[in-house]
C-alpha positions as CSV (number, residue, x, y, z in Angstrom):
1,X,42.0,131.2,173.2
2,X,43.5,134.1,175.0
3,X,46.4,134.6,177.3
4,X,46.0,137.3,180.0
5,X,49.3,138.7,181.2
6,X,49.3,139.2,184.9
7,X,52.4,141.5,185.1
8,X,51.4,143.9,182.4
9,X,50.9,147.3,184.1
10,X,50.1,149.5,181.1
11,X,46.9,147.8,180.0
12,X,44.6,145.6,182.0
13,X,41.8,143.6,180.5
14,X,38.6,145.5,181.0
15,X,35.3,144.0,182.2
16,X,34.1,144.3,178.6
17,X,37.0,142.2,177.3
18,X,36.4,139.6,179.9
19,X,32.7,139.6,179.0
20,X,33.6,139.2,175.3
21,X,35.8,136.2,176.2
22,X,33.0,134.6,178.2
23,X,30.5,135.3,175.4
24,X,32.8,133.6,172.9
25,X,33.3,130.7,175.2
26,X,37.0,131.4,174.9
27,X,39.5,129.5,177.0
28,X,41.4,132.1,179.0
29,X,44.7,131.4,180.7
30,X,46.1,133.9,183.1
31,X,49.9,133.7,183.3
32,X,51.5,135.2,186.4
33,X,54.7,137.1,185.6
34,X,54.0,137.2,181.9
35,X,55.1,140.4,180.2
36,X,53.5,142.0,177.2
37,X,55.4,139.5,175.0
38,X,54.1,136.4,176.8
39,X,55.6,134.3,174.0
40,X,59.1,135.5,175.1
41,X,58.7,135.5,178.8
42,X,56.7,132.2,179.0
43,X,57.3,130.3,175.7
44,X,56.4,126.9,177.2
45,X,53.0,128.1,178.3
46,X,52.3,129.7,174.9
47,X,53.5,126.6,173.1
48,X,51.2,124.3,175.1
49,X,48.2,126.6,174.4
50,X,48.9,126.6,170.7
51,X,49.3,122.8,170.7
52,X,46.1,122.4,172.7
53,X,44.2,124.7,170.3
54,X,45.5,122.8,167.3
55,X,44.4,119.4,168.8
56,X,41.0,120.8,169.7
57,X,40.4,122.3,166.3
58,X,41.5,119.0,164.6
59,X,38.9,117.0,166.4
């Protein structure tokens, strides 16, 4: 699972990174307004992703 930060200006996910996520069948969530520290700027979104990942892995 991967969070893409939409507001981050210094680094943008390259086409290669996106290809790698697709190849790994990773769930990608793009969060508008998220800073480099998405867990600080959008803690609820990150928490839900972690909980979803834990539930999915436990099945």
